[in-house]
N, C-alpha and C positions, 0 to 999 in steps of 0.2 A: 057313223061315228061311234066310237067305243071309249070306255074309260075303265080304269082299275078302281075297284071298290074295296076298302079295307074294313075288316071286322075286328072287334076286340072281344076276347073271351074273358069273362069274369065269373069264376066258379062254374056254375052250370048254365050260365047265360051267355048268349052270343048276340052282340048288337052291332049295327052299322056304326062305324066310327068316323071315317072320312072317305072322301072320293078324290080321285085324281082328275087332271084336266082331260077334256075330250080329245081323242086322237083320231085321225082320219082313217086309219087302217086297223083291222082286227089284229093282224100279225104284230104290229107295233105295240098295241096294248097287251097282247099275249107275252111278248118279250119282256115288257116291264113287269107284268104280273108274275112271271116265272122268276125274275130277278128278286122281287120283293118276297116271294114265297121262299126262296132259298135263304133269305136273310131272317126268316122266322115269322113273317107276317102272314095273317090269314086273309086271303084275297079272293075276289071273284071279278069277272068281267061283266060290264053292263053295256047293253046296246042302247042307242038313243031312244028306242021304243020302250025302254024300261025293262026288257028281258034280262034276267041275270043268268050267268053261266058260272056255276060253282067250280072252283079249281082246287079247293082244299076240302078234305073230308070233315063232316060234322057241321058244315055251314047251313044256315036255313036256305031253303030253295024257293 
């Protein structure tokens, strides 16, 4: 299971803002993450194990 994680940038700080619903396939979560990224959101993918995959530069890892 995978989900999209949203980050908010405030000045020099980056913090976890919200998370999306769990999705059964990585590719489905990646498609949503790419769409949100194109809309200007800072996003990452999260696996159900807690592992984060950064998709935008400058996000905490």
